[in-house]
N, C-alpha and C positions, 0 to 999 in steps of 0.2 A: 504494500500500500504506500503510495507516494505521500510524502510529508506536505501538508498544506502550508503555503507561504502567506504570511500576512503582508498586505501592501504597506510600503513605507511612504509616508507623506510628510510634507514639511511640518516641523513642530511650530505650533502657534503660541507666541508669547505676548501678542497684543490683544487686548480685550476687543472682542467683536462689537460690543455695544458702545463703549466710550473712547476707545483708542489708547487706553493706558498701556504702556510698555512696562509690565510689572517685573521684569527680570526673572521670569520663571515660566515654565511650560504650562499653558492653560489647556492645551490639547497636545497629546504626545505624538510621536512618530508613527503610531499605528492608528491615529485618528480618534483615540480615546480621550474623553474629557477627564480633567484632574479635579473637578468640582471645587476649585478655589473660588472664594468670593473676591470680587474686585473691590478694593478699598475705595475706589472713586465712585462708580455707579451702583455698586452693591449686587450686581448680577453674578450668579454662580456659573462658571464654565461647565456646560453639560446640562444645565437646567433652563436657563433663560436665554441661551444663545444657540440652540440646536438647529435652527433654520433661519432663513432670512426674515420670515414673518415675525418670529419671536424677537430677533435682533432689532428690527426697525421699530417694533412696538415698544420694546423696553427702552430703546434709545429715546423715542418720542416721550415716553413717560418720565424718564430721567431729566430730559431737557425741560419739559413742562413744569417739573417741580423745582426748577432753578438751575439744574445741571451742576450742583455743588457736590463736594466730596461726602460720601457716606461716613468715611473715617477721616475727619479733618486733620488728625495728627500725622497722616501719611502724605498730605498735600505738600509738594515741593515748593520752595520759594520761587517766585517768578512764574508760577504755573499759568498756562494759557489754555483755556478750554478749546479755542479754535485750533491751535497748533496740535493739541492732542487728538481732536476729532479728525484732523487731516491725516493722521497715522492709520486710520481704519483701512484695512485692506479693501480694495475695490469690490470684491465679491460680496462684502458685508455692508456696503453703503446703501 
């Protein structure tokens, strides 16, 4: 019996919802979510970002509530919401 190969995909480290580059894998090389909560928008990788509809809906809700950090202690000095949103990969916009 042949061994089944898992497809290897690019590791995703940028939040699909808000564009935060959190310095860690949110989705691993096998396309599996790591279920980390984004300290900026509060969305969990693998729950609130599984498809484009979830992503755009959660982004709209985050922006409608002011687009501020859920965990303000993690907000870097000089943070720019617009610059962060520009980091969102094209397929999740």
